[in-house]
N, C-alpha and C positions, 0 to 999 in steps of 0.2 A: 837510382832507377834507370833502367835501360830505355833510351828514347826509341820510339817507333816512327819511322819515316815511311810514308806512303808515296811512292813514285808513280806518277800517271804517265803512261806511254813509254817511258824508258829513254835513256840516252847513254851511250857507251862510256862516256868519260866519268860519270858520277858514282855508280855502284861500288866500285873498288875503293874509291876514296871514302865513301860512307861506311863501308864495312871495317876499314882500318880505324874508324872512330868508335867502333863498338856498337853501332846502331843495329836495331832490328829493322829489316827491310821487307816491305810488301810492294808488289808490283801489280798494277792494273793496266791491261792493254787489250787492244783488239786482237782476236785470234789470228787474223791474217798477217799480223806483224811478228808473230813468234819466231818465224824462221829467220828474221833479220837479227836475232840476238844470239850471241855466243856466250853470254854471261848469266844465263838463267840460274846456274848453280849457286850464284852469290846470294840470291834472295831467300828469305825465310818463308815467303808465301807468294804465290803467283795466281792471279785471277784473270783468265782470258775470257773476254766477252765476245759474243757472236759478232761477226762483221756487220756493221750497220745497226748495232744495238742502240735503242733510244736512250735519252738522258735519264729516264726513270730507272732503267735497268742499271746504269752506272751508279746512280745514287743508292739504289737498294743494296748493291754489293758493297759499296763503301760503308754504308750504315751497318751492315752485318759484320764487316771486319772490325769496325770501331767498337761495336758492342761486345765482341769477344776479346779484342786486344786493342785497347785505346790508342788512337793515333795522336802523336804529338805535333807532327808537321807534315805538310804536303809539298812534294817536290814536283813542280810543273816545269820540267826542263825541255819539253818537246812541244813546239807550237801547234802540231797537228791535232793535239787533244786538249787544247787550252780551254775550250768551252766546257768540256767535261770536268776538268780540274777546277775551274772557277766555280761551277755549280757545287762540286763536292766540298770545296773550301767554305762556301756559304752555308751548306748543310751542317758541317761540323764546327762552324765558327772558328776556322783556322785561317791564317793569313794566306792569301792567294790573289792573283790578278783579278780585278773586278770584271764583271761581264761586259760593262760598257767599254773598258779599255780593250778587251779581247775583240769585241765586235769592231771597234774603230781600226784596230791594227790589221784585222783580217779583211775587212771590206774597204778597198781603196777608194771607192766612190764616197762612202760615208766619211772616211778620213778627210778627204778634200773639202767636203761640205762643212765639216766641223772646224777645220783650220781656217777656211774662208770666213766663217762667222767671227773668228778671233783676229782677222786681219793678217793671217800668216800664210795664206796661199791664194793665188788668183788663177790657178791653172784650169782652163776649160776642160770639163770632163763629162762623159755621158755613158750610161749603160746602153749597150746596143740592143736593138730589137730586130725581129725578123721582118723582112729579109735583110740580112746583114749588109749587103751591098748598098741598099737604099739608106740604111742607117748611117753608114760611113760617109756616103755622099752628102747626106743632110748635114752632118757635123762639119764636113769640109766646106760646105757652102757658108756656114755660119762663122767658122774660125780659120779656114784656110789650111793649106798644106804647109809643112809636113805635119803628120800626126802619128800617134802610137796606138796600136791595138794590143791588148794584153788581157790575161784572165783577171777577173774581178778579185779573186781570192787565192791565187796560186803563188808559187815562189820559184826560184831557180831559173829565171828567164824563160819559163815554159810558155811556148806559143807566142812569144813577143815578136812583133814586126814593126818597122817604121814604114809608113806609107808616104812617099814623097810626092806622088802625083796620082792621077787616075789610073795609070797603067799598073800600079802596084796593088790595087785593091783586091783583085781576084786571087793573086798569089798569096797575099797576106791572109785571106780567109781560108785558103787551102792549108796553109801552114798552121794556123790556129786549130783547124779541125783535126789535123793529123797529130798535133802535140799537146793540145789542151782540151781534148774532147771531154764533154761533161761540165765544163766551166762556162760561166757567163762572160761574154766579151765586154771589156771596158775600152772606151775610146777616149783618148786624151790628146790635147795639143802637145806637140813635140817640144821639149825643153832643150834648147841649144846651149851647149857649154860643157866645160870639163866636169866630170863626175867623180865624187868621192863618197866614202861611207864614213860615218862618225860612230865610234864605239864609246859608249857611256855606261855608267853604273849609277843606280838610284837607291836612295835609302830615306824613307819617310818623306818622300817628295823632293828631297835634295838631289841634284844631278851633278855628277862629276864626269867630265870628259876624259876618257883614257887616251884616245888618239884619234887623229883623222887618218884614214887609210886611202892610199892611192890605188886606183882600180884600173886594170887593163881589160878591155873588152873587144870582142869582134864587132865590126861595124854594121853588121846586117841584123842579127837577132840579139845582140848585146849579151851573149854568154860570156861570163867572166873568164879570162885566160890567165889572170894573175893578180896579186896584190903586193903592195909594199907598205910596211909599217915602220915609222910614221911617214905621212906624206911630207915632202920637203917644200913647205909653204912659207911665205913671209909671215911673220908673227901677226901683223895686222889682219891679214886675210884669214889666218887660222882662228883668231879671236872672233872675227865677224861670223864665220861659219859656226863656231862653237856656241856663240850667243844665240844664233837663230835656232840651232837644234835644241838647246835648253828650253827655249820658248815653246817649241813644238812638243817636247816631252811634257812640259807643264800643262799645256793646253789639253793634251789627250788624256792626262791623268795618270802618268807613270808614277808609281810610288816606290817600288822595290825592284832590285835585280838589274841585270844587264839589258842594254838595248843596242840595236844595230839600225842606224838610220842612213838611208841613201839620199844624197842631195846632188843637185846640179847647180853650178854657179852660172846663172843667166846674166844677161846685161843689166837686169833690174835687181840682181842680188841672188843669194842662195834660195833655192826652191826644193821642197821635199819631193822625192819620188815615192818612197814608202818607208815604213818603219816597222820594227819587230820587237817583241818582248823576249828577246833571246840574244845570245852572243852572235857575232858575225860568223857566217859559214866560211867554207874554203880555207880552213886551218888558220883563220885570223887569230884565234886564241893562242895557237902555238907561236905565231909570229910575235905577239905581245909578250909571251913568256920568254922568248929568245932575247928580247931587248931589255925587259924589265926584271925578269926573274920571278914574276908573280903569275900565278895560275888563276884565271878568272873563274873557272869552274869551282875551284876550291873556295874562293871567296863567296861565290853564289851559294854553295852548299852551307857554308858557315852562317850566312845570312838567313837562309831558310830555317836553320836550327835555332834562330833567335839571337845570334851574335851581331853586334854592330861592326861593320867592316868598312864603312866609307873612308875611314882614315887610312886604310891599308890599300885602297884602290890606287894603282899606279897612274901616273900621267907621263906621257911621252912627248917629246918634241924633236925638232930636226937637229938638235945639238948633240944627240947621243948616237947610239948604234941604229942600224937599219936591218930589218929582216924582211925577206920577200919570198914569194912562192910563184912558180910558173907551172901551169897545167899543160899536159899533153893530151890531145884528143885524136881519134882516128880520122883520117881524111876520107874514109868510105865505110859503108856498112859491111859487117862480116863477123868472123870468129877470131877472137884475140888468141893467137897461138903462142906468142912469146913477146917479151920485152927485152931487147938486146942492149947491153952496155950499162947495166946498173952499177956494176963494180967500177967501171971506168968513170962514171959520173960522180962517184963518191970520193974520188982521189983528191980533189981540192979540199984543203982543210977548212975552207969557209962554208962548205956544203954541210948542212945539218941532217937532212933526210932526203932519201930517194925512195918513193913508194909506188906500188901498183895499186890502183883503186878498183880495177875489175879483175875477177878471178880468170886465170888462163883457161881457155875453153869456152868462155862466155860470149854471148852475142853482143857486139858493140856497134854503135852508130856514130855518124858524124856528130859534131858538137851541137845537138839540138837543144840542150839545156845543160846546167851544171852537173846533173846526175850522170850525163853521158861521158864525162871526162875519164881518161884511162890511167893516168899516172901524174906524179908531180915531183918537183924538186924544190927544196927549201934551202936558203943560204942566209947567212948573217955576216955583216961587214961594218966597217966604220964609216962608210959613205954610201949614198944611194947609187952612185955610178959603179962602185966596186961590187955591190951586191947584185945589181942587174947584169953586169958583165959576167960575173960568176955563174949566174943562173943560165944565161944564154949559152955559155961554153959547156956547162954540164948537160943541158937539155939537148944540145946538138950531138951528144954522144949516145943518146937514147934512140932506139928505133922500135916502133910498134909493128909487130908482124901480124897482119890481119889477113886472113884467108877468106 
């Protein structure tokens, strides 16, 4: 019997893989997201719901699909529609992330309260109220500077600012309003220390650490400018971070699939920044595949279809290869006319990919979030120093022409 996979929201890496397995594919998504897809021809059925459709409408359409063509599995590969996918999974009695887990990973304030109750986080945190200036000053009086303001439920470093003293407050509020409009502001005590992300994979509540990822960020709004897999850490420190993240995943109720957890190593030990029920962004999946030969999306799909994959999930350490990415962003707002030097950047045999992220002719901005990045270079080498040296040399051959 041909299996029927319902994909909620869509993700570009999955449909082609699913089709090669002989699956019947249905897609449910919000109508305003259709233009983001160039793979709609792959699906056997597409249901586009009105933008802002309530959960009952999503459930009614899913029920209708199931009654006419029974669904065997739900693929929730896109975190922007996880609430809908969780509700549909419960309706059809099919495996999917629980509503509690989705809520905890989307609401950073609730996540901190939950982890604090389990003794895993002591970061002061508060949802801002109006007027924002007063709210920030009240928090600072209680916990001191520096502090962080960010959206309660957004991603990609959107609207994030570090407030180091009183003089930064107005600027941070303006930045938040310009880049995170419509989101609730969260205020947190600034966590000082180096930052990494931890890529893991879960199955039946068992968690396996794939790798710790070294992160490169700008110092003002913390937009990621690159990653290196795996992070070159002493084994004892890597184990300490891994043990902490496994405790966080267990506390929050992760059961299946990949996770991406950002942590900062403070003086008191590792502390969570946020976690997600998805793979790491910024091409981290590609970096893992360059080093291990394993595709995390393929493993995720196999697990969704009922296969046990935990034994196939790779584990990386600093004794093997290193793969890294460097992003290029515009230094001003304007129209991206050209990217010069792509062929020259590809000449080093350690370079795996050089790609443009924004179509030529599109409007680009300075690096206000990860979405604003314009291009990237990926390289793989036998050492961290070699891969970063290669990336630096390749990226210096690229020029963004912005008019």
